[in-house]
TISE-516486 format. One record per atom (N, C-alpha, C): residue in three letters; z, x, y. Coordinates in pm, whole numbers, plus 50000, padded with zeros to 5 digits. Layout:
BEGIN
ALAZXY ...
% end
This chain:
BEGIN
MET720143680392438 MET721303675192506 MET722433673892408 PRO723683676492445 PRO724773675492348 PRO724883661492298 ILE725073660192166 ILE725133646892106 ILE726323638992156 ARG727423646292187 ARG728593638792236 ARG728293630992362 ARG727423636392451 ARG727083629092574 ARG726203617292543 VAL725263619192452 VAL724353608292418 VAL725133596592362 VAL726173599692280 VAL726983588992223 VAL727653581092333 ASP728073588192438 ASP728743581392549 ASP727813572192625 VAL726533575592634 VAL725653568192723 VAL724613559492658 LEU724503560392526 LEU723473552592457 LEU724083543692349 VAL723333533592314 VAL723693525292200 VAL722823529692085 VAL723433534991980 VAL722653539491865 VAL722063527391795 VAL720763527791776 VAL720083516391714 VAL720313516691565 LEU721053507091513 LEU721313506091370 LEU720313496791306 LEU720003499391183 LEU719013491391112 LEU719413476691111 VAL720713473991098 VAL721143460091090 VAL720933452791221 ALA720763460391331 ALA720593454091462 ALA719143452991502 VAL718253457591415 VAL716843458191452 VAL716263444491479 GLY716813434391416 GLY716283420991438 GLY716323416991583 ALA717153424091663 ALA717263420491804 ALA716403429191894 LEU715453436591839 LEU714683445991920 LEU713183442591931 VAL712303450592022 VAL710843447792038 VAL709893457692106 PRO708453456792114 PRO707433467392139 PRO707093471392280 ALA706313481492295 ALA705843485192426 ALA704643493992413 GLY703803494492516 GLY702653503092512 GLY702473509492646 CYS702243522492644 CYS702143529692771 CYS700853525892843 SER700983522292969 SER699803518393044 SER699003530393089 ARG699593542393069 ARG698903554593109 ARG698233560692989 SER697083567093010 SER696363573192900 SER696933586692867 SER696813590692738 SER697293603692696 SER696203613992708 SER696633626792713 SER695653637592710 SER695033637592572 ASP693703637892564 ASP693033636492436 ASP692063647892415 ASP691973652792291 ASP691083663992261 ASP689803659392196 GLY689543646292197 GLY688343640892134 GLY688593636191993 SER689763639391938 SER690083635191801 SER690943622691802 GLY691323617891922 GLY692203606291932 GLY693653610391933 ARG693963623491929 ARG695323628091928 ARG695623635292059 ALA696823633292110 ALA697203639792235 ALA697253654892214 LYS696773662192314 LYS696783676592305 LYS698163682092333 SER698573692292257 SER699803699292287 SER699603707192414 ALA700703708792490 ALA700583716192615 ALA700273730892591 THR700613735792473 THR700333749592436 THR699813749792295 SER699053760092259 SER698523761092125 SER699563766792031 ALA699563762091906 ALA700553766691810 ALA700283781091769 THR701353788691758 THR701253802391711 THR702393805091615 THR702313815991543 THR703403820091457 THR704323828991538 ALA705593825091549 ALA706503832191636 ALA707263842991559 ALA707623853591629 ALA708463863891572 ALA709893858791567 PRO710703863891473 PRO712113859991467 PRO712773862091602 GLY713603852491642 GLY714293853391769 GLY713583846591883 ALA712323842191862 ALA711573835791970 ALA712183822292005 LEU712273819292134 LEU712853806892183 LEU711943800592288 PRO712063787292308 PRO711263780692411 PRO711663785292550 PRO710843782292651 PRO711243785292789 PRO712583778592820 ASP713483785992882 ASP714813780692911 ASP714913776693057 GLY715373764593082 GLY715563759893219 GLY714483750193262 THR714823741993361 THR713943731393406 THR712623736793462 ALA712693746793547 ALA711473751893610 ALA710493757293508 ALA711013764493408 ALA710143770493306 ALA709473759893221 MET710213749593181 MET709623738993099 MET708663730393181 ALA708993728093308 ALA708083720393394 ALA706763727793410 GLN706823740593429 GLN705603748393443 GLN704763747893316 ALA705443747993201 ALA704733748193074 ALA704173734493035 TYR704853723493073 TYR704513710593015 TYR704173699393114 ASP704493700893241 ASP704283689593332 ASP702813685393341 ASP701903694693334 ASP700483691093343 ASP700063681993228 ALA700673683893112 ALA700363675392997 ALA701163662393001 LEU702343662693058 LEU703193650793063 LEU702753640693170 ARG702273645493283 ARG701983636393394 ARG700923625793361 PRO699853628893287 PRO698933618193249 PRO699583607293164 LEU700693610693099 LEU701423600893019 LEU702453593293102 GLY702653597593228 GLY703603590793316 GLY704993596793318 TRP705123609793279 TRP706433616093272 TRP706383629893337 ARG707563634893372 ARG707703648593422 ARG709053653993374 VAL709173667093369 VAL710433673393327 VAL711463671793438 GLN712593666093405 GLN713703664593499 GLN714753675493479 ARG715123678093354 ARG716073688593320 ARG715723693893183 SER716103706393158 SER715873712393027 SER716833723893008 GLU717253725892884 GLU718203736492854 GLU718073740692709 VAL718093753692684 VAL718233758892548 VAL719713761392525 GLU720303753692434 GLU721733754392408 GLU722013763492289 HIS722993772192304 HIS723373781192197 HIS724183773792092 ARG723853776091966 ARG724633770291857 ARG725033781391761 ASP725563792091817 ASP725953803591738 ASP727373801991686 THR727653808591573 THR729003809291520 THR729273823591478 PRO730143830991544 PRO730903826991663 PRO730003825991787 PRO730513821191900 PRO729663818892017 PRO728923831292066 ASP729483843092044 ASP728823855192095 ASP727903861691993 PHE727633854691882 PHE726703860091783 PHE725343861891849 PRO724683873591834 PRO723553876891919 PRO722263869091899 THR721953864791777 THR720613859191756 THR720623845991679 GLY721653837891695 GLY721763825491617 GLY720763814891660 ASP720793803691587 ASP719853792891614 ASP720173785991746 ARG719183778591795 ARG719313772091925 ARG718823757591920 HIS719313749892016 HIS718893735992034 HIS718253734592171 LEU717093728092178 LEU716413725592305 LEU716613711092344 SER717213708892461 SER717363695492519 SER716353693892632 LEU715643682592631 LEU714633679992733 LEU714803665892785 TYR714893664492917 TYR715073651492983 TYR713863648893071 LEU713253637393053 LEU712043633893128 LEU712273621793217 ARG711753622693341 ARG711763611293433 ARG710363605393440 PRO710263592393462 PRO708943586393485 PRO708373590993619 THR707063591993625 THR706403594993753 THR706073582293830 GLY706113570893764 GLY705833558093827 GLY706933548193798 THR706553535793776 THR707513525193744 THR707173519593607 PRO707733525093500 PRO707343521093365 PRO707913507593326 THR707203500793241 THR707673488393180 THR708393491893049 PRO709093482292989 PRO709653484892857 PRO708593489392756 ALA707383483792769 ALA706303487692679 ALA705943502392697 ASP706033507492819 ASP705753521592844 ASP706773530592776 TYR708033526392777 TYR709063534292709 TYR708823534692559 VAL708463523492501 VAL708203523192358 VAL706993531892324 ALA705953530792403 ALA704783539192381 ALA705133553992394 GLY706033557092488 GLY706433570892507 GLY707143576992388 LEU707713568592303 LEU708363573692183 LEU707373580692091 ALA706103576892100 ALA705073583392019 ALA704283593692100 SER703883590192223 SER703013598992300 SER703713611692347 VAL704993610792378 VAL705713622692426 VAL706033632492313 PRO706643628292202 PRO706953638092098 PRO705753645892046 LYS704573639492042 LYS703433646791985 LYS702963658192075 LEU703413658692200 LEU703123670192284 LEU703933682492242 PHE705083679892178 PHE706023690692147 PHE706163693591998 LEU705823683891916 LEU706103685091771 LEU704843684091689 PRO704763692491584 PRO705743702491541 PRO705613715891612 ASP704813716591718 ASP704453729391781 ASP705663737891819 LEU706713731691875 LEU707873739391917 LEU708463747391801 PHE708453741391682 PHE709103747891569 PHE708193758091500 THR706903756491510 THR706003766591457 THR705883778291555 ARG706103775491681 ARG705983785791784 ARG707253793891801 TYR708423787291791 TYR709693793791823 TYR710583794391699 ALA710643805891638 ALA711283807391508 ALA712793805391512 SER713423807491626 SER714873806191634 SER715333792491682 LEU714403783291700 LEU714773769791741 LEU715213761791619 LEU716413756491624 LEU716963748891511 LEU716733733991525 SER716863728791648 SER716743714391669 SER716273711591811 PHE715823699191832 PHE715223695391960 PHE715463680691984 ASP715783677192109 ASP715793663092144 ASP715133661092279 VAL714463649692291 VAL713813645992416 VAL714283632192456 CYS714703630892582 CYS715203618192635 CYS714253612892741 LEU713963599992732 LEU713183592992834 LEU714183585992927 GLU714223590193052 GLU715223585293145 GLU714683573893232 PRO715573566593298 PRO715113556193392 PRO714533562493518 THR713923554293601 THR713373559293727 THR714503563493821 ALA714163571993917 ALA715143576194016 ALA715613564294100 ALA714743554394119 ALA715133542594196 ALA716183534394121 ASP716043533593990 ASP716993525993909 ASP718283533593882 ALA718183546893876 ALA719343555193846 ALA719203568293924 PRO719653568594048 PRO719433580194134 PRO720293592394100 GLU721303590794016 GLU722153602193983 GLU721363613093910 ASP721873625293914 ASP721183636593855 ASP721083635693703 GLU722073629693639 GLU722083628593494 GLU722283613993453 PRO721233605993465 PRO721353591693432 PRO721403589293282 ARG721763577393245 ARG721763573493105 ARG720323572993053 PRO720033580192946 PRO718673579292891 PRO718373565392838 VAL717133561492847 VAL716683548792791 VAL716403550292641 ALA715893561892602 ALA715593564192460 ALA715653579092432 GLN715953582392306 GLN716053596292265 GLN715493597992124 VAL714723608592104 VAL714293612891972 VAL714933626491946 LEU715633627691835 LEU716323640091798 LEU715863644591661 VAL715433657191650 VAL714943662191521 VAL715553675791491 GLN715773678191361 GLN716113691391311 GLN714803698291271 ARG714863711291251 ARG713653718991220 ARG712913713191099 ASP713613710890989 ASP712923706190867 ASP712333692390888 GLU713003683890965 GLU712473670590993 GLU711203671391078 ALA711233680091176 ALA710073681391266 ALA708843686191191 LEU709033695191097 LEU707903700691024 LEU707383691290916 ALA708213681890871 ALA707813672890762 ALA707103660390811 PHE707333656190935 PHE706813643490986 PHE705453645491052 ASP704573635591040 ASP703243636191101 ASP703303630591243 TRP703693638791338 TRP703833634491476 TRP702483631791542 GLN701493639291505 GLN700213638591575 GLN699473625391555 SER699693618791444 SER699043605891421 SER700023594191430 ALA701253596891471 ALA702293586491473 ALA702043576491585 THR702223563891553 THR702223552991650 THR703673549691687 PRO703913541491789 PRO705283537291817 PRO705973531091695 ALA705233522991620 ALA705823516991500 ALA706213527591398 ALA705403537991385 ALA705733548791292 ALA706973556391337 ILE707143558091467 ILE708343564691518 ILE709573556191491 VAL709463543191514 VAL710593534291486 VAL710933534491338 ARG709913533991254 ARG710133534391110 ARG710763547691067 GLY710263558591127 GLY710813571691093 GLY712243573491140 GLY712573567691254 GLY713913569291308 GLY714933559591255 LEU714473547891209 LEU715403537391168 LEU715263533191023 GLY714253538390953 GLY714053534390815 GLY715133539690723 ARG715073535390599 ARG716023539890497 ARG715273546890385 PRO715423560190373 PRO716163569090463 PRO715363571890589 ASN716063575690694 ASN715343578990817 ASN714853593390812 ALA713763596190883 ALA713153609490884 ALA713693618090998 PHE714303611891098 PHE714883618691213 PHE715763608491283 ALA716363612191396 ALA717273603091468 ALA716573596791588 LEU716683583791597 LEU716153576291710 LEU717283568291772 THR717483569691902 THR718533562591974 THR717923555492093 VAL718323542992113 VAL717723534692218 VAL718833527392292 ALA718753527092423 ALA719743520292505 ALA719653505292489 ALA720773498592514 ALA720853484092494 ALA719843476492578 GLU719613481092701 GLU718693473692787 GLU717263473592733 LEU716853483992666 LEU715523483992605 LEU715513475892476 ARG716593476592400 ARG716673469092275 ARG716563453992295 GLN716893449692414 GLN716893435292442 GLN715543429992489 THR714563438692502 THR713273434392555 THR712353429392443 PRO711463420092474 PRO710493415492375 PRO709603426792323 ALA709293436392408 ALA708423447292365 ALA709053455192251 TRP710323458692267 TRP711003466392162 TRP711203457992036 LYS711553445492052 LYS711763436991936 LYS710503435791853 ALA709373434491918 ALA708103432791846 ALA707763445191764 VAL707883456991825 VAL707493468991752 VAL708483472291641 SER709753469791664 SER710743472891560 SER710643463191444 GLU710373450591473 GLU710203440791365 GLU708983444191281 ALA707903448191347 ALA706693451891274 ALA706913464491193 ALA707633473991250 ALA707843486791183 ALA708713485691060 LEU709703476791065 LEU710703476090959 LEU710573463590873 ALA709463456590885 ALA709233444890800 ALA709133449190655 PRO709663441390562 PRO709553444890419 PRO708103446490378 ALA707853456090293 ALA706473458690248 ALA705973447090162 
% end
């Protein structure tokens, strides 16, 4: 999703504001391969130059909804955005934006848990699979009942560049590890959270635990 829109609709969580935040845990179980780690919707492969993820909502839903639904999410919108210079350059890098809606009625704890359970379905697999993908962000949106518009304000967003995605251990990450990775000094990737979630006890608990002095 374009960062300019996210800035308009989200409150970027700054480290100095973390004292006002707290935890959550998804009440839905993740897809598990017996190792305790959520299974990727697709197996990792080495991609040829120019390879890109499925473009468009229908293509991503077909590829990932079966893995997302046990976690309580489904693909709402998706787009591969061109980041070429100049714009008509034939094979430049790309950004994948992914927006997810809940399938049920999530609690704040479910959103916090989703910060860990959702990214591990896609990372680092997207970047090992698709050689021309430069960056990726995934947004957890409110329910249709709470925000019936087609493009509601996301509740939370994880944004990664290629090098960040490949360096971080997504598969064993807990919600606290995601908060630490997104808000620590230095941060390993970008984490953005809406004000309404930041004000919940669930988010405050996990962020305080994640960023407590060693």
